[in-house]
C-alpha positions as CSV (number, residue, x, y, z in Angstrom):
1,M,-9.8,-15.2,2.0
2,Q,-13.2,-14.5,-0.1
3,I,-13.9,-11.0,-1.2
4,D,-17.4,-11.6,0.2
5,M,-16.0,-11.6,3.7
6,I,-14.7,-8.0,3.4
7,P,-17.3,-5.3,4.0
8,K,-18.5,-3.5,0.7
9,E,-17.2,-0.1,1.7
10,Y,-13.8,-1.5,2.5
11,R,-13.2,-3.2,-0.8
12,Q,-11.8,0.0,-2.3
13,L,-8.7,-0.4,0.0
14,L,-7.7,-3.5,-1.9
15,P,-5.9,-1.7,-4.7
16,L,-3.9,0.2,-2.3
17,N,-3.2,-3.1,-0.2
18,L,-1.9,-4.7,-3.6
19,L,0.2,-1.5,-4.4
20,L,1.9,-1.9,-0.9
21,L,2.5,-5.6,-1.3
22,I,4.2,-5.2,-4.7
23,G,6.1,-2.4,-3.2
24,F,7.3,-4.3,-0.3
25,V,8.4,-7.2,-2.6
26,T,10.3,-5.0,-4.9
27,L,11.9,-3.3,-1.9
28,G,12.9,-6.7,-0.5
29,K,14.5,-7.7,-3.9
30,L,16.4,-4.3,-4.0
31,F,17.6,-4.8,-0.3
32,Y,18.9,-8.3,-1.1
33,A,20.8,-6.9,-4.0
34,N,22.1,-4.2,-1.7
35,Q,20.6,-1.4,-4.1
36,I,18.5,0.0,-1.4
37,L,20.1,3.3,-1.7
38,S,19.9,3.6,-5.5
39,A,17.5,5.9,-7.3
40,N,15.0,2.9,-7.7
41,G,15.1,2.4,-4.0
42,I,14.4,6.2,-3.2
43,L,11.6,6.2,-5.7
44,I,10.1,3.0,-4.2
45,I,10.3,4.1,-0.8
46,T,8.7,7.6,-1.7
47,G,5.9,5.6,-3.5
48,L,5.3,3.4,-0.5
49,L,5.0,6.3,1.8
50,L,2.6,8.0,-0.8
51,V,0.3,4.8,-0.9
52,I,0.3,4.5,2.8
53,Y,-0.7,8.1,3.1
54,A,-3.5,7.4,0.7
55,E,-4.8,4.3,2.4
56,I,-5.0,6.4,5.8
57,I,-7.0,9.1,4.1
58,T,-9.2,6.6,2.5
59,Y,-9.8,4.6,5.7
60,R,-10.5,7.7,7.7
61,R,-13.1,9.0,5.2
62,L,-14.7,5.4,5.2
63,K,-14.8,5.4,9.0
64,K,-16.5,8.8,9.0
65,R,-19.1,7.9,6.4
66,R,-19.8,4.6,8.3
67,N,-20.6,6.6,11.6
C-alpha cells in the first residue's frame, strides 16, 4: 500500500498504528514465552490500551474536522 492512497488527514494515525503493531508483536513474544503476567507484560498491555485510546481520540477529532 502506498502512502499516497491514504487521505492526508489520516496520515497522522500511522505512528499510532505502528506502535500498536510493535506492541502486539512484543505481546505475542511474551505470550509464547509464558511471561504474559510478568511486569513487562503488564506494562505492554497498559501501553497498548493507552495507544488505542489515543488513536480513538485522534480519529474522532479528525472525523469532526472533516465534517
